[in-house]
PDB file of the backbone (N, CA, C, O) and the ligand in Angstrom, with CONECT records:
HET     ZN  A 101       1
ATOM      1  N   MET A   1     -19.710 -64.414   0.935  1.00  0.00           N
ATOM      2  CA  MET A   1     -18.679 -64.921   1.867  1.00  0.00           C
ATOM      3  C   MET A   1     -18.442 -66.411   1.655  1.00  0.00           C
ATOM      4  O   MET A   1     -19.383 -67.204   1.640  1.00  0.00           O
ATOM      5  N   LEU A   2     -17.205 -66.774   1.496  1.00  0.00           N
ATOM      6  CA  LEU A   2     -16.867 -68.183   1.398  1.00  0.00           C
ATOM      7  C   LEU A   2     -16.738 -68.782   2.792  1.00  0.00           C
ATOM      8  O   LEU A   2     -16.283 -68.122   3.726  1.00  0.00           O
ATOM      9  N   THR A   3     -17.142 -70.030   2.917  1.00  0.00           N
ATOM     10  CA  THR A   3     -16.870 -70.729   4.169  1.00  0.00           C
ATOM     11  C   THR A   3     -15.391 -71.118   4.195  1.00  0.00           C
ATOM     12  O   THR A   3     -14.699 -71.064   3.178  1.00  0.00           O
ATOM     13  N   ARG A   4     -14.935 -71.503   5.362  1.00  0.00           N
ATOM     14  CA  ARG A   4     -13.540 -71.920   5.484  1.00  0.00           C
ATOM     15  C   ARG A   4     -13.224 -73.067   4.527  1.00  0.00           C
ATOM     16  O   ARG A   4     -12.174 -73.089   3.884  1.00  0.00           O
ATOM     17  N   ARG A   5     -14.159 -74.022   4.446  1.00  0.00           N
ATOM     18  CA  ARG A   5     -13.891 -75.164   3.563  1.00  0.00           C
ATOM     19  C   ARG A   5     -13.788 -74.731   2.105  1.00  0.00           C
ATOM     20  O   ARG A   5     -12.928 -75.211   1.367  1.00  0.00           O
ATOM     21  N   GLN A   6     -14.664 -73.828   1.698  1.00  0.00           N
ATOM     22  CA  GLN A   6     -14.599 -73.327   0.313  1.00  0.00           C
ATOM     23  C   GLN A   6     -13.288 -72.592   0.063  1.00  0.00           C
ATOM     24  O   GLN A   6     -12.672 -72.720  -0.995  1.00  0.00           O
ATOM     25  N   GLU A   7     -12.880 -71.820   1.064  1.00  0.00           N
ATOM     26  CA  GLU A   7     -11.598 -71.106   0.940  1.00  0.00           C
ATOM     27  C   GLU A   7     -10.429 -72.069   0.793  1.00  0.00           C
ATOM     28  O   GLU A   7      -9.550 -71.881  -0.049  1.00  0.00           O
ATOM     29  N   ILE A   8     -10.435 -73.098   1.625  1.00  0.00           N
ATOM     30  CA  ILE A   8      -9.345 -74.082   1.568  1.00  0.00           C
ATOM     31  C   ILE A   8      -9.308 -74.734   0.188  1.00  0.00           C
ATOM     32  O   ILE A   8      -8.236 -74.968  -0.369  1.00  0.00           O
ATOM     33  N   ILE A   9     -10.488 -75.022  -0.353  1.00  0.00           N
ATOM     34  CA  ILE A   9     -10.543 -75.609  -1.697  1.00  0.00           C
ATOM     35  C   ILE A   9      -9.902 -74.656  -2.711  1.00  0.00           C
ATOM     36  O   ILE A   9      -9.101 -75.080  -3.544  1.00  0.00           O
ATOM     37  N   GLU A  10     -10.251 -73.381  -2.639  1.00  0.00           N
ATOM     38  CA  GLU A  10      -9.674 -72.407  -3.576  1.00  0.00           C
ATOM     39  C   GLU A  10      -8.152 -72.308  -3.430  1.00  0.00           C
ATOM     40  O   GLU A  10      -7.419 -72.230  -4.416  1.00  0.00           O
ATOM     41  N   ILE A  11      -7.705 -72.314  -2.177  1.00  0.00           N
ATOM     42  CA  ILE A  11      -6.261 -72.229  -1.918  1.00  0.00           C
ATOM     43  C   ILE A  11      -5.535 -73.429  -2.517  1.00  0.00           C
ATOM     44  O   ILE A  11      -4.520 -73.281  -3.198  1.00  0.00           O
ATOM     45  N   LEU A  12      -6.074 -74.626  -2.251  1.00  0.00           N
ATOM     46  CA  LEU A  12      -5.392 -75.847  -2.696  1.00  0.00           C
ATOM     47  C   LEU A  12      -5.495 -76.069  -4.205  1.00  0.00           C
ATOM     48  O   LEU A  12      -4.712 -76.823  -4.782  1.00  0.00           O
ATOM     49  N   GLU A  13      -6.456 -75.413  -4.832  1.00  0.00           N
ATOM     50  CA  GLU A  13      -6.513 -75.483  -6.299  1.00  0.00           C
ATOM     51  C   GLU A  13      -5.408 -74.635  -6.912  1.00  0.00           C
ATOM     52  O   GLU A  13      -4.936 -74.918  -8.014  1.00  0.00           O
ATOM     53  N   LYS A  14      -4.996 -73.590  -6.192  1.00  0.00           N
ATOM     54  CA  LYS A  14      -3.964 -72.691  -6.711  1.00  0.00           C
ATOM     55  C   LYS A  14      -2.559 -73.169  -6.379  1.00  0.00           C
ATOM     56  O   LYS A  14      -1.674 -73.176  -7.234  1.00  0.00           O
ATOM     57  N   SER A  15      -2.363 -73.571  -5.117  1.00  0.00           N
ATOM     58  CA  SER A  15      -1.009 -73.984  -4.750  1.00  0.00           C
ATOM     59  C   SER A  15      -1.031 -75.033  -3.645  1.00  0.00           C
ATOM     60  O   SER A  15      -1.891 -74.999  -2.765  1.00  0.00           O
ATOM     61  N   PRO A  16      -0.079 -75.966  -3.695  1.00  0.00           N
ATOM     62  CA  PRO A  16      -0.028 -77.013  -2.668  1.00  0.00           C
ATOM     63  C   PRO A  16       0.347 -76.424  -1.309  1.00  0.00           C
ATOM     64  O   PRO A  16       1.165 -75.509  -1.219  1.00  0.00           O
ATOM     65  N   MET A  17      -0.260 -76.960  -0.263  1.00  0.00           N
ATOM     66  CA  MET A  17      -0.004 -76.488   1.098  1.00  0.00           C
ATOM     67  C   MET A  17       0.019 -77.670   2.044  1.00  0.00           C
ATOM     68  O   MET A  17      -0.594 -78.704   1.780  1.00  0.00           O
ATOM     69  N   SER A  18       0.731 -77.509   3.148  1.00  0.00           N
ATOM     70  CA  SER A  18       0.714 -78.557   4.168  1.00  0.00           C
ATOM     71  C   SER A  18      -0.400 -78.253   5.165  1.00  0.00           C
ATOM     72  O   SER A  18      -0.906 -77.133   5.242  1.00  0.00           O
ATOM     73  N   ILE A  19      -0.759 -79.267   5.912  1.00  0.00           N
ATOM     74  CA  ILE A  19      -1.825 -79.110   6.893  1.00  0.00           C
ATOM     75  C   ILE A  19      -1.429 -78.084   7.961  1.00  0.00           C
ATOM     76  O   ILE A  19      -2.288 -77.351   8.452  1.00  0.00           O
ATOM     77  N   SER A  20      -0.150 -78.022   8.327  1.00  0.00           N
ATOM     78  CA  SER A  20       0.204 -77.067   9.378  1.00  0.00           C
ATOM     79  C   SER A  20       0.250 -75.627   8.849  1.00  0.00           C
ATOM     80  O   SER A  20       0.022 -74.679   9.601  1.00  0.00           O
ATOM     81  N   GLN A  21       0.545 -75.472   7.552  1.00  0.00           N
ATOM     82  CA  GLN A  21       0.437 -74.139   6.966  1.00  0.00           C
ATOM     83  C   GLN A  21      -1.009 -73.644   7.018  1.00  0.00           C
ATOM     84  O   GLN A  21      -1.276 -72.488   7.348  1.00  0.00           O
ATOM     85  N   LEU A  22      -1.928 -74.542   6.685  1.00  0.00           N
ATOM     86  CA  LEU A  22      -3.344 -74.169   6.737  1.00  0.00           C
ATOM     87  C   LEU A  22      -3.780 -73.896   8.180  1.00  0.00           C
ATOM     88  O   LEU A  22      -4.521 -72.948   8.442  1.00  0.00           O
ATOM     89  N   ALA A  23      -3.318 -74.728   9.105  1.00  0.00           N
ATOM     90  CA  ALA A  23      -3.672 -74.547  10.511  1.00  0.00           C
ATOM     91  C   ALA A  23      -3.179 -73.188  11.021  1.00  0.00           C
ATOM     92  O   ALA A  23      -3.880 -72.510  11.772  1.00  0.00           O
ATOM     93  N   ASN A  24      -1.976 -72.799  10.609  1.00  0.00           N
ATOM     94  CA  ASN A  24      -1.435 -71.484  10.962  1.00  0.00           C
ATOM     95  C   ASN A  24      -2.300 -70.365  10.421  1.00  0.00           C
ATOM     96  O   ASN A  24      -2.620 -69.398  11.113  1.00  0.00           O
ATOM     97  N   MET A  25      -2.666 -70.531   9.161  1.00  0.00           N
ATOM     98  CA  MET A  25      -3.442 -69.513   8.465  1.00  0.00           C
ATOM     99  C   MET A  25      -4.772 -69.263   9.170  1.00  0.00           C
ATOM    100  O   MET A  25      -5.220 -68.123   9.292  1.00  0.00           O
ATOM    101  N   TYR A  26      -5.398 -70.350   9.632  1.00  0.00           N
ATOM    102  CA  TYR A  26      -6.719 -70.225  10.262  1.00  0.00           C
ATOM    103  C   TYR A  26      -6.639 -70.216  11.782  1.00  0.00           C
ATOM    104  O   TYR A  26      -7.669 -70.215  12.456  1.00  0.00           O
ATOM    105  N   LYS A  27      -5.435 -70.211  12.325  1.00  0.00           N
ATOM    106  CA  LYS A  27      -5.248 -70.236  13.779  1.00  0.00           C
ATOM    107  C   LYS A  27      -6.048 -71.382  14.410  1.00  0.00           C
ATOM    108  O   LYS A  27      -6.717 -71.212  15.430  1.00  0.00           O
ATOM    109  N   MET A  28      -5.958 -72.526  13.783  1.00  0.00           N
ATOM    110  CA  MET A  28      -6.675 -73.702  14.262  1.00  0.00           C
ATOM    111  C   MET A  28      -5.695 -74.813  14.586  1.00  0.00           C
ATOM    112  O   MET A  28      -4.542 -74.794  14.156  1.00  0.00           O
ATOM    113  N   LYS A  29      -6.179 -75.787  15.357  1.00  0.00           N
ATOM    114  CA  LYS A  29      -5.366 -76.972  15.588  1.00  0.00           C
ATOM    115  C   LYS A  29      -5.434 -77.856  14.356  1.00  0.00           C
ATOM    116  O   LYS A  29      -6.444 -77.902  13.654  1.00  0.00           O
ATOM    117  N   VAL A  30      -4.321 -78.563  14.108  1.00  0.00           N
ATOM    118  CA  VAL A  30      -4.266 -79.486  12.976  1.00  0.00           C
ATOM    119  C   VAL A  30      -5.424 -80.497  13.061  1.00  0.00           C
ATOM    120  O   VAL A  30      -6.058 -80.811  12.053  1.00  0.00           O
ATOM    121  N   GLU A  31      -5.685 -80.999  14.271  1.00  0.00           N
ATOM    122  CA  GLU A  31      -6.739 -82.010  14.453  1.00  0.00           C
ATOM    123  C   GLU A  31      -8.111 -81.462  14.040  1.00  0.00           C
ATOM    124  O   GLU A  31      -8.914 -82.162  13.423  1.00  0.00           O
ATOM    125  N   GLU A  32      -8.360 -80.191  14.396  1.00  0.00           N
ATOM    126  CA  GLU A  32      -9.646 -79.578  14.024  1.00  0.00           C
ATOM    127  C   GLU A  32      -9.756 -79.439  12.509  1.00  0.00           C
ATOM    128  O   GLU A  32     -10.789 -79.724  11.904  1.00  0.00           O
ATOM    129  N   LEU A  33      -8.662 -78.995  11.930  1.00  0.00           N
ATOM    130  CA  LEU A  33      -8.649 -78.769  10.491  1.00  0.00           C
ATOM    131  C   LEU A  33      -8.827 -80.084   9.714  1.00  0.00           C
ATOM    132  O   LEU A  33      -9.451 -80.114   8.653  1.00  0.00           O
ATOM    133  N   LEU A  34      -8.274 -81.150  10.258  1.00  0.00           N
ATOM    134  CA  LEU A  34      -8.380 -82.449   9.586  1.00  0.00           C
ATOM    135  C   LEU A  34      -9.836 -82.883   9.430  1.00  0.00           C
ATOM    136  O   LEU A  34     -10.172 -83.638   8.517  1.00  0.00           O
ATOM    137  N   GLU A  35     -10.700 -82.399  10.331  1.00  0.00           N
ATOM    138  CA  GLU A  35     -12.117 -82.757  10.245  1.00  0.00           C
ATOM    139  C   GLU A  35     -12.774 -82.164   9.001  1.00  0.00           C
ATOM    140  O   GLU A  35     -13.810 -82.657   8.556  1.00  0.00           O
ATOM    141  N   ASP A  36     -12.195 -81.132   8.447  1.00  0.00           N
ATOM    142  CA  ASP A  36     -12.738 -80.537   7.217  1.00  0.00           C
ATOM    143  C   ASP A  36     -12.495 -81.411   5.991  1.00  0.00           C
ATOM    144  O   ASP A  36     -13.233 -81.333   5.009  1.00  0.00           O
ATOM    145  N   PHE A  37     -11.461 -82.241   6.052  1.00  0.00           N
ATOM    146  CA  PHE A  37     -11.027 -82.893   4.823  1.00  0.00           C
ATOM    147  C   PHE A  37     -11.991 -83.923   4.233  1.00  0.00           C
ATOM    148  O   PHE A  37     -12.122 -84.000   3.011  1.00  0.00           O
ATOM    149  N   PRO A  38     -12.675 -84.723   5.072  1.00  0.00           N
ATOM    150  CA  PRO A  38     -13.667 -85.620   4.461  1.00  0.00           C
ATOM    151  C   PRO A  38     -14.751 -84.837   3.699  1.00  0.00           C
ATOM    152  O   PRO A  38     -15.209 -85.276   2.643  1.00  0.00           O
ATOM    153  N   HIS A  39     -15.155 -83.685   4.235  1.00  0.00           N
ATOM    154  CA  HIS A  39     -16.162 -82.848   3.573  1.00  0.00           C
ATOM    155  C   HIS A  39     -15.593 -82.252   2.287  1.00  0.00           C
ATOM    156  O   HIS A  39     -16.259 -82.204   1.253  1.00  0.00           O
ATOM    157  N   ILE A  40     -14.359 -81.805   2.381  1.00  0.00           N
ATOM    158  CA  ILE A  40     -13.714 -81.209   1.208  1.00  0.00           C
ATOM    159  C   ILE A  40     -13.633 -82.245   0.084  1.00  0.00           C
ATOM    160  O   ILE A  40     -13.917 -81.942  -1.075  1.00  0.00           O
ATOM    161  N   LYS A  41     -13.244 -83.459   0.440  1.00  0.00           N
ATOM    162  CA  LYS A  41     -13.119 -84.513  -0.585  1.00  0.00           C
ATOM    163  C   LYS A  41     -14.441 -84.745  -1.317  1.00  0.00           C
ATOM    164  O   LYS A  41     -14.456 -84.946  -2.531  1.00  0.00           O
ATOM    165  N   LYS A  42     -15.548 -84.715  -0.576  1.00  0.00           N
ATOM    166  CA  LYS A  42     -16.862 -84.910  -1.201  1.00  0.00           C
ATOM    167  C   LYS A  42     -17.209 -83.728  -2.104  1.00  0.00           C
ATOM    168  O   LYS A  42     -17.691 -83.902  -3.223  1.00  0.00           O
ATOM    169  N   THR A  43     -16.955 -82.530  -1.596  1.00  0.00           N
ATOM    170  CA  THR A  43     -17.357 -81.309  -2.293  1.00  0.00           C
ATOM    171  C   THR A  43     -16.657 -81.149  -3.636  1.00  0.00           C
ATOM    172  O   THR A  43     -17.261 -80.677  -4.600  1.00  0.00           O
ATOM    173  N   ILE A  44     -15.385 -81.539  -3.703  1.00  0.00           N
ATOM    174  CA  ILE A  44     -14.589 -81.238  -4.895  1.00  0.00           C
ATOM    175  C   ILE A  44     -14.810 -82.231  -6.031  1.00  0.00           C
ATOM    176  O   ILE A  44     -14.326 -82.013  -7.142  1.00  0.00           O
ATOM    177  N   HIS A  45     -15.528 -83.307  -5.770  1.00  0.00           N
ATOM    178  CA  HIS A  45     -15.781 -84.294  -6.812  1.00  0.00           C
ATOM    179  C   HIS A  45     -16.267 -83.605  -8.088  1.00  0.00           C
ATOM    180  O   HIS A  45     -17.132 -82.738  -7.963  1.00  0.00           O
ATOM    181  N   PRO A  46     -15.800 -83.903  -9.295  1.00  0.00           N
ATOM    182  CA  PRO A  46     -14.888 -84.993  -9.699  1.00  0.00           C
ATOM    183  C   PRO A  46     -13.397 -84.653  -9.565  1.00  0.00           C
ATOM    184  O   PRO A  46     -12.550 -85.469  -9.929  1.00  0.00           O
ATOM    185  N   LYS A  47     -13.064 -83.467  -9.050  1.00  0.00           N
ATOM    186  CA  LYS A  47     -11.650 -83.211  -8.778  1.00  0.00           C
ATOM    187  C   LYS A  47     -11.213 -84.073  -7.600  1.00  0.00           C
ATOM    188  O   LYS A  47     -12.036 -84.653  -6.892  1.00  0.00           O
ATOM    189  N   GLN A  48      -9.892 -84.143  -7.407  1.00  0.00           N
ATOM    190  CA  GLN A  48      -9.383 -84.992  -6.332  1.00  0.00           C
ATOM    191  C   GLN A  48      -8.381 -84.271  -5.449  1.00  0.00           C
ATOM    192  O   GLN A  48      -7.619 -83.412  -5.892  1.00  0.00           O
ATOM    193  N   LEU A  49      -8.413 -84.654  -4.189  1.00  0.00           N
ATOM    194  CA  LEU A  49      -7.401 -84.174  -3.262  1.00  0.00           C
ATOM    195  C   LEU A  49      -6.167 -85.061  -3.439  1.00  0.00           C
ATOM    196  O   LEU A  49      -6.222 -86.269  -3.207  1.00  0.00           O
ATOM    197  N   LYS A  50      -5.061 -84.451  -3.850  1.00  0.00           N
ATOM    198  CA  LYS A  50      -3.835 -85.223  -4.060  1.00  0.00           C
ATOM    199  C   LYS A  50      -2.850 -84.902  -2.949  1.00  0.00           C
ATOM    200  O   LYS A  50      -2.777 -83.778  -2.452  1.00  0.00           O
ATOM    201  N   ILE A  51      -2.108 -85.910  -2.585  1.00  0.00           N
ATOM    202  CA  ILE A  51      -1.114 -85.735  -1.522  1.00  0.00           C
ATOM    203  C   ILE A  51       0.279 -85.891  -2.110  1.00  0.00           C
ATOM    204  O   ILE A  51       0.606 -86.913  -2.712  1.00  0.00           O
ATOM    205  N   ILE A  52       1.087 -84.865  -1.927  1.00  0.00           N
ATOM    206  CA  ILE A  52       2.504 -84.960  -2.295  1.00  0.00           C
ATOM    207  C   ILE A  52       3.201 -85.502  -1.052  1.00  0.00           C
ATOM    208  O   ILE A  52       3.204 -84.843  -0.012  1.00  0.00           O
ATOM    209  N   PRO A  53       3.792 -86.691  -1.143  1.00  0.00           N
ATOM    210  CA  PRO A  53       4.250 -87.376   0.075  1.00  0.00           C
ATOM    211  C   PRO A  53       5.319 -86.618   0.863  1.00  0.00           C
ATOM    212  O   PRO A  53       6.074 -85.815   0.315  1.00  0.00           O
ATOM    213  N   ALA A  54       5.354 -86.900   2.158  1.00  0.00           N
ATOM    214  CA  ALA A  54       6.392 -86.358   3.023  1.00  0.00           C
ATOM    215  C   ALA A  54       7.752 -86.913   2.605  1.00  0.00           C
ATOM    216  O   ALA A  54       7.848 -88.035   2.108  1.00  0.00           O
ATOM    217  N   VAL A  55       8.801 -86.117   2.809  1.00  0.00           N
ATOM    218  CA  VAL A  55      10.157 -86.518   2.442  1.00  0.00           C
ATOM    219  C   VAL A  55      11.094 -86.225   3.619  1.00  0.00           C
ATOM    220  O   VAL A  55      10.982 -85.192   4.280  1.00  0.00           O
ATOM    221  N   CYS A  56      12.014 -87.151   3.863  1.00  0.00           N
ATOM    222  CA  CYS A  56      13.057 -86.905   4.863  1.00  0.00           C
ATOM    223  C   CYS A  56      14.077 -85.936   4.264  1.00  0.00           C
ATOM    224  O   CYS A  56      14.604 -86.169   3.176  1.00  0.00           O
ATOM    225  N   LYS A  57      14.346 -84.856   4.980  1.00  0.00           N
ATOM    226  CA  LYS A  57      15.273 -83.859   4.441  1.00  0.00           C
ATOM    227  C   LYS A  57      16.731 -84.297   4.578  1.00  0.00           C
ATOM    228  O   LYS A  57      17.615 -83.716   3.948  1.00  0.00           O
ATOM    229  N   ASP A  58      16.980 -85.303   5.385  1.00  0.00           N
ATOM    230  CA  ASP A  58      18.357 -85.797   5.532  1.00  0.00           C
ATOM    231  C   ASP A  58      18.725 -86.804   4.451  1.00  0.00           C
ATOM    232  O   ASP A  58      19.735 -86.644   3.766  1.00  0.00           O
ATOM    233  N   CYS A  59      17.895 -87.854   4.297  1.00  0.00           N
ATOM    234  CA  CYS A  59      18.286 -88.909   3.349  1.00  0.00           C
ATOM    235  C   CYS A  59      17.373 -88.968   2.126  1.00  0.00           C
ATOM    236  O   CYS A  59      17.559 -89.824   1.260  1.00  0.00           O
ATOM    237  N   ARG A  60      16.385 -88.069   2.043  1.00  0.00           N
ATOM    238  CA  ARG A  60      15.442 -87.994   0.915  1.00  0.00           C
ATOM    239  C   ARG A  60      14.517 -89.210   0.829  1.00  0.00           C
ATOM    240  O   ARG A  60      13.914 -89.461  -0.214  1.00  0.00           O
ATOM    241  N   PHE A  61      14.406 -89.964   1.929  1.00  0.00           N
ATOM    242  CA  PHE A  61      13.435 -91.055   1.966  1.00  0.00           C
ATOM    243  C   PHE A  61      12.037 -90.473   1.732  1.00  0.00           C
ATOM    244  O   PHE A  61      11.661 -89.474   2.345  1.00  0.00           O
ATOM    245  N   VAL A  62      11.273 -91.112   0.838  1.00  0.00           N
ATOM    246  CA  VAL A  62       9.919 -90.634   0.532  1.00  0.00           C
ATOM    247  C   VAL A  62       8.897 -91.539   1.208  1.00  0.00           C
ATOM    248  O   VAL A  62       8.931 -92.759   1.048  1.00  0.00           O
ATOM    249  N   PHE A  63       7.995 -90.934   1.960  1.00  0.00           N
ATOM    250  CA  PHE A  63       6.969 -91.693   2.681  1.00  0.00           C
ATOM    251  C   PHE A  63       5.800 -91.993   1.751  1.00  0.00           C
ATOM    252  O   PHE A  63       4.681 -91.524   1.958  1.00  0.00           O
ATOM    253  N   LYS A  64       6.086 -92.786   0.721  1.00  0.00           N
ATOM    254  CA  LYS A  64       5.124 -92.974  -0.364  1.00  0.00           C
ATOM    255  C   LYS A  64       3.840 -93.671   0.059  1.00  0.00           C
ATOM    256  O   LYS A  64       2.741 -93.287  -0.340  1.00  0.00           O
ATOM    257  N   GLU A  65       4.006 -94.697   0.868  1.00  0.00           N
ATOM    258  CA  GLU A  65       2.832 -95.514   1.193  1.00  0.00           C
ATOM    259  C   GLU A  65       1.938 -94.816   2.203  1.00  0.00           C
ATOM    260  O   GLU A  65       0.826 -95.261   2.488  1.00  0.00           O
ATOM    261  N   ARG A  66       2.445 -93.713   2.738  1.00  0.00           N
ATOM    262  CA  ARG A  66       1.716 -93.044   3.797  1.00  0.00           C
ATOM    263  C   ARG A  66       0.583 -92.195   3.226  1.00  0.00           C
ATOM    264  O   ARG A  66       0.807 -91.309   2.402  1.00  0.00           O
ATOM    265  N   THR A  67      -0.629 -92.482   3.677  1.00  0.00           N
ATOM    266  CA  THR A  67      -1.763 -91.729   3.135  1.00  0.00           C
ATOM    267  C   THR A  67      -2.363 -90.809   4.183  1.00  0.00           C
ATOM    268  O   THR A  67      -3.314 -90.080   3.898  1.00  0.00           O
ATOM    269  N   LYS A  68      -1.814 -90.835   5.402  1.00  0.00           N
ATOM    270  CA  LYS A  68      -2.339 -89.952   6.428  1.00  0.00           C
ATOM    271  C   LYS A  68      -1.995 -88.507   6.100  1.00  0.00           C
ATOM    272  O   LYS A  68      -1.032 -88.221   5.390  1.00  0.00           O
ATOM    273  N   LEU A  69      -2.803 -87.613   6.632  1.00  0.00           N
ATOM    274  CA  LEU A  69      -2.632 -86.199   6.287  1.00  0.00           C
ATOM    275  C   LEU A  69      -1.546 -85.522   7.117  1.00  0.00           C
ATOM    276  O   LEU A  69      -0.942 -84.536   6.693  1.00  0.00           O
ATOM    277  N   LYS A  70      -1.314 -86.059   8.280  1.00  0.00           N
ATOM    278  CA  LYS A  70      -0.303 -85.439   9.150  1.00  0.00           C
ATOM    279  C   LYS A  70       1.099 -85.931   8.809  1.00  0.00           C
ATOM    280  O   LYS A  70       1.282 -87.024   8.272  1.00  0.00           O
ATOM    281  N   ALA A  71       2.066 -85.112   9.130  1.00  0.00           N
ATOM    282  CA  ALA A  71       3.452 -85.472   8.848  1.00  0.00           C
ATOM    283  C   ALA A  71       3.919 -86.590   9.773  1.00  0.00           C
ATOM    284  O   ALA A  71       3.566 -86.613  10.952  1.00  0.00           O
ATOM    285  N   PRO A  72       4.713 -87.516   9.238  1.00  0.00           N
ATOM    286  CA  PRO A  72       5.326 -88.532  10.103  1.00  0.00           C
ATOM    287  C   PRO A  72       6.354 -87.843  11.007  1.00  0.00           C
ATOM    288  O   PRO A  72       6.890 -86.794  10.652  1.00  0.00           O
ATOM    289  N   SER A  73       6.625 -88.430  12.168  1.00  0.00           N
ATOM    290  CA  SER A  73       7.515 -87.738  13.101  1.00  0.00           C
ATOM    291  C   SER A  73       8.974 -88.137  12.912  1.00  0.00           C
ATOM    292  O   SER A  73       9.873 -87.374  13.264  1.00  0.00           O
ATOM    293  N   LYS A  74       9.216 -89.316  12.365  1.00  0.00           N
ATOM    294  CA  LYS A  74      10.584 -89.804  12.246  1.00  0.00           C
ATOM    295  C   LYS A  74      10.804 -90.557  10.947  1.00  0.00           C
ATOM    296  O   LYS A  74       9.897 -91.220  10.444  1.00  0.00           O
ATOM    297  N   CYS A  75      12.000 -90.456  10.409  1.00  0.00           N
ATOM    298  CA  CYS A  75      12.347 -91.210   9.217  1.00  0.00           C
ATOM    299  C   CYS A  75      12.691 -92.644   9.615  1.00  0.00           C
ATOM    300  O   CYS A  75      13.528 -92.850  10.494  1.00  0.00           O
ATOM    301  N   PRO A  76      12.054 -93.651   8.976  1.00  0.00           N
ATOM    302  CA  PRO A  76      12.347 -95.046   9.327  1.00  0.00           C
ATOM    303  C   PRO A  76      13.734 -95.484   8.872  1.00  0.00           C
ATOM    304  O   PRO A  76      14.264 -96.477   9.370  1.00  0.00           O
ATOM    305  N   LYS A  77      14.321 -94.755   7.937  1.00  0.00           N
ATOM    306  CA  LYS A  77      15.600 -95.152   7.374  1.00  0.00           C
ATOM    307  C   LYS A  77      16.775 -94.590   8.169  1.00  0.00           C
ATOM    308  O   LYS A  77      17.691 -95.326   8.536  1.00  0.00           O
ATOM    309  N   CYS A  78      16.746 -93.287   8.432  1.00  0.00           N
ATOM    310  CA  CYS A  78      17.902 -92.670   9.098  1.00  0.00           C
ATOM    311  C   CYS A  78      17.565 -92.078  10.469  1.00  0.00           C
ATOM    312  O   CYS A  78      18.432 -91.502  11.126  1.00  0.00           O
ATOM    313  N   ARG A  79      16.301 -92.218  10.905  1.00  0.00           N
ATOM    314  CA  ARG A  79      15.871 -91.755  12.232  1.00  0.00           C
ATOM    315  C   ARG A  79      15.836 -90.237  12.367  1.00  0.00           C
ATOM    316  O   ARG A  79      15.637 -89.716  13.465  1.00  0.00           O
ATOM    317  N   SER A  80      16.024 -89.539  11.282  1.00  0.00           N
ATOM    318  CA  SER A  80      15.975 -88.088  11.352  1.00  0.00           C
ATOM    319  C   SER A  80      14.560 -87.628  11.673  1.00  0.00           C
ATOM    320  O   SER A  80      13.588 -88.277  11.286  1.00  0.00           O
ATOM    321  N   GLU A  81      14.447 -86.508  12.382  1.00  0.00           N
ATOM    322  CA  GLU A  81      13.126 -85.925  12.635  1.00  0.00           C
ATOM    323  C   GLU A  81      12.922 -84.690  11.769  1.00  0.00           C
ATOM    324  O   GLU A  81      11.971 -83.931  11.956  1.00  0.00           O
ATOM    325  N   TRP A  82      13.813 -84.507  10.837  1.00  0.00           N
ATOM    326  CA  TRP A  82      13.758 -83.357   9.956  1.00  0.00           C
ATOM    327  C   TRP A  82      12.970 -83.761   8.705  1.00  0.00           C
ATOM    328  O   TRP A  82      13.550 -84.138   7.686  1.00  0.00           O
ATOM    329  N   ILE A  83      11.668 -83.677   8.799  1.00  0.00           N
ATOM    330  CA  ILE A  83      10.788 -84.211   7.759  1.00  0.00           C
ATOM    331  C   ILE A  83      10.057 -83.068   7.050  1.00  0.00           C
ATOM    332  O   ILE A  83       9.461 -82.191   7.675  1.00  0.00           O
ATOM    333  N   GLU A  84      10.127 -83.117   5.757  1.00  0.00           N
ATOM    334  CA  GLU A  84       9.334 -82.196   4.947  1.00  0.00           C
ATOM    335  C   GLU A  84       7.893 -82.694   4.958  1.00  0.00           C
ATOM    336  O   GLU A  84       7.634 -83.842   4.599  1.00  0.00           O
ATOM    337  N   GLU A  85       6.971 -81.857   5.357  1.00  0.00           N
ATOM    338  CA  GLU A  85       5.582 -82.293   5.496  1.00  0.00           C
ATOM    339  C   GLU A  85       4.938 -82.675   4.164  1.00  0.00           C
ATOM    340  O   GLU A  85       5.331 -82.181   3.107  1.00  0.00           O
ATOM    341  N   PRO A  86       3.934 -83.567   4.231  1.00  0.00           N
ATOM    342  CA  PRO A  86       3.180 -83.818   2.998  1.00  0.00           C
ATOM    343  C   PRO A  86       2.414 -82.552   2.588  1.00  0.00           C
ATOM    344  O   PRO A  86       1.977 -81.779   3.441  1.00  0.00           O
ATOM    345  N   LEU A  87       2.261 -82.357   1.301  1.00  0.00           N
ATOM    346  CA  LEU A  87       1.523 -81.200   0.795  1.00  0.00           C
ATOM    347  C   LEU A  87       0.247 -81.684   0.121  1.00  0.00           C
ATOM    348  O   LEU A  87       0.187 -82.795  -0.405  1.00  0.00           O
ATOM    349  N   PHE A  88      -0.750 -80.847   0.146  1.00  0.00           N
ATOM    350  CA  PHE A  88      -2.035 -81.179  -0.482  1.00  0.00           C
ATOM    351  C   PHE A  88      -2.322 -80.258  -1.623  1.00  0.00           C
ATOM    352  O   PHE A  88      -2.015 -79.067  -1.585  1.00  0.00           O
ATOM    353  N   LYS A  89      -2.920 -80.828  -2.643  1.00  0.00           N
ATOM    354  CA  LYS A  89      -3.407 -79.980  -3.727  1.00  0.00           C
ATOM    355  C   LYS A  89      -4.681 -80.587  -4.287  1.00  0.00           C
ATOM    356  O   LYS A  89      -4.952 -81.774  -4.105  1.00  0.00           O
ATOM    357  N   ILE A  90      -5.437 -79.781  -4.950  1.00  0.00           N
ATOM    358  CA  ILE A  90      -6.685 -80.246  -5.561  1.00  0.00           C
ATOM    359  C   ILE A  90      -6.548 -80.109  -7.073  1.00  0.00           C
ATOM    360  O   ILE A  90      -6.233 -79.040  -7.596  1.00  0.00           O
ATOM    361  N   GLU A  91      -6.791 -81.215  -7.752  1.00  0.00           N
ATOM    362  CA  GLU A  91      -6.677 -81.224  -9.220  1.00  0.00           C
ATOM    363  C   GLU A  91      -7.920 -81.836  -9.842  1.00  0.00           C
ATOM    364  O   GLU A  91      -8.014 -81.932 -11.066  1.00  0.00           O
TER     365      GLU A  91
HETATM  366 ZN    ZN A 101      15.938 -90.126   6.552  1.00  0.00          ZN2+
END
């Protein structure tokens, strides 16, 4: 049996996912799931957890400097709340 963290590692090695997709999958709160990530980062060494940045779906603004795992709520450029969530992958 794999633990949840091991499963998440396997999932993210295969395909990028957002934190809320994972939270849905495990019926967990995003905040609870975020607690797994420091452990995951240690476990996967020398592989790395990569973040595909969030993007505004209205103006395509990319939240490049943002390193937080959760999606930003608003676009600083056009004020849209229609934000494509950041995705995670392990490489
Ligand atoms: Zn925007």
